[in-house]
C-alpha positions in Angstrom: 0.0 0.0 0.0 1.2 3.5 -0.8 1.1 5.9 2.0 0.4 9.6 1.5 1.7 10.4 5.0 2.6 9.0 8.4 2.6 10.9 11.6 2.0 10.4 15.3 -1.1 11.4 17.2 -1.3 13.3 20.5 -0.7 10.0 22.3 2.2 8.9 20.2 0.3 6.4 18.2 1.3 6.0 14.5 -1.4 7.2 12.1 -1.2 6.8 8.3 -3.2 8.0 5.4 -3.1 6.0 2.1 -3.0 7.5 -1.3 -6.1 5.4 -2.2 -8.1 7.0 0.6 -7.0 10.5 -0.5 -7.8 9.7 -4.2 -11.2 8.2 -3.2 -12.2 11.4 -1.2 -10.7 14.1 -3.4 -13.8 14.2 -5.7 -16.2 14.4 -2.8 -14.1 17.0 -0.8 -11.9 18.8 -3.3 -10.7 21.2 -0.7 -8.6 18.5 0.8 -6.0 18.8 -1.9 -4.8 22.0 -0.3 -4.7 20.7 3.3 -2.6 17.6 3.5 0.1 19.1 5.8 -2.7 20.6 7.9 -4.3 17.2 8.2 -1.2 15.9 9.7 -1.1 18.8 12.2 -4.6 18.2 13.1 -3.8 14.6 14.0 -0.7 15.7 16.0 -2.2 18.6 17.7 -6.0 18.5 17.7 -8.1 21.0 19.6 -11.1 18.6 20.1 -11.4 14.9 19.6 -14.9 13.2 19.4 -15.4 9.4 19.3 -18.5 8.7 17.3 -20.9 5.8 17.8 -18.9 3.6 15.4 -15.6 4.2 17.3 -14.1 6.5 14.8 -12.2 9.4 16.2 -12.8 12.9 14.7 -9.9 15.1 15.2 -10.7 18.8 14.9 -8.5 21.9 14.5 -9.7 25.5 13.9 -7.7 28.3 12.2 -6.2 26.3 9.3 -8.8 27.2 6.7 -8.2 29.7 4.0 -10.4 31.7 1.6 -14.0 30.3 1.8 -12.9 27.8 4.5 -11.6 30.4 6.8 -13.4 29.9 10.1 -13.9 26.2 9.5 -12.6 23.3 11.4 -10.4 20.8 9.6 -11.9 17.4 10.6 -9.8 14.2 10.2 -11.4 10.9 10.9 -9.2 8.2 12.2 -10.0 4.6 12.8 -7.7 2.9 15.3 -6.8 -0.8 15.3 -4.9 -3.2 17.5 -4.0 -2.7 21.2 -1.1 -1.6 23.3 2.2 -1.2 21.4 0.5 -2.7 18.3 -2.1 0.1 18.1 -2.2 2.2 15.0 -4.6 4.5 13.2 -5.7 4.9 9.6 -7.2 8.1 8.2 -10.7 7.3 6.9 -11.3 10.8 5.4 -10.8 14.5 6.1 -12.7 17.8 5.2 -13.4 21.3 6.2 -16.4 21.6 8.6 -18.3 24.5 10.1 -19.0 22.4 13.2 -17.4 19.9 15.6 -18.9 16.4 15.1 -22.3 16.5 16.9 -22.6 12.7 17.3 -20.5 10.9 19.9 -18.5 11.7 23.0 -15.9 14.4 23.3 -12.9 12.4 24.6 -10.3 15.2 24.5 -10.2 19.0 24.5 -6.9 21.0 24.2 -6.0 22.8 27.4 -5.3 25.9 25.2 -8.9 26.0 24.2 
């Protein structure tokens, strides 16, 4: 599998995004083409993380949007797999959003917020 990027989340867990996932979601969310590095930053330093009913973690970060996306959150969805030292995450999708994920449980909020 070809990876578009690999980074560590706020807990030090490796998170990767495949080129296939990026290519699949680009037609649906064309804005993501301009926010690859920002997606990595959102995983590394989220402001809010929400775990939805399916267990997917929605990482949010405000202030990264430009132009018509200024004032939006960058939302990066990460599915985690494995346990302990074998735990890892795979990016399921990402996009610009006007709101924090309304479904699920807030599991982390940045102290700077």
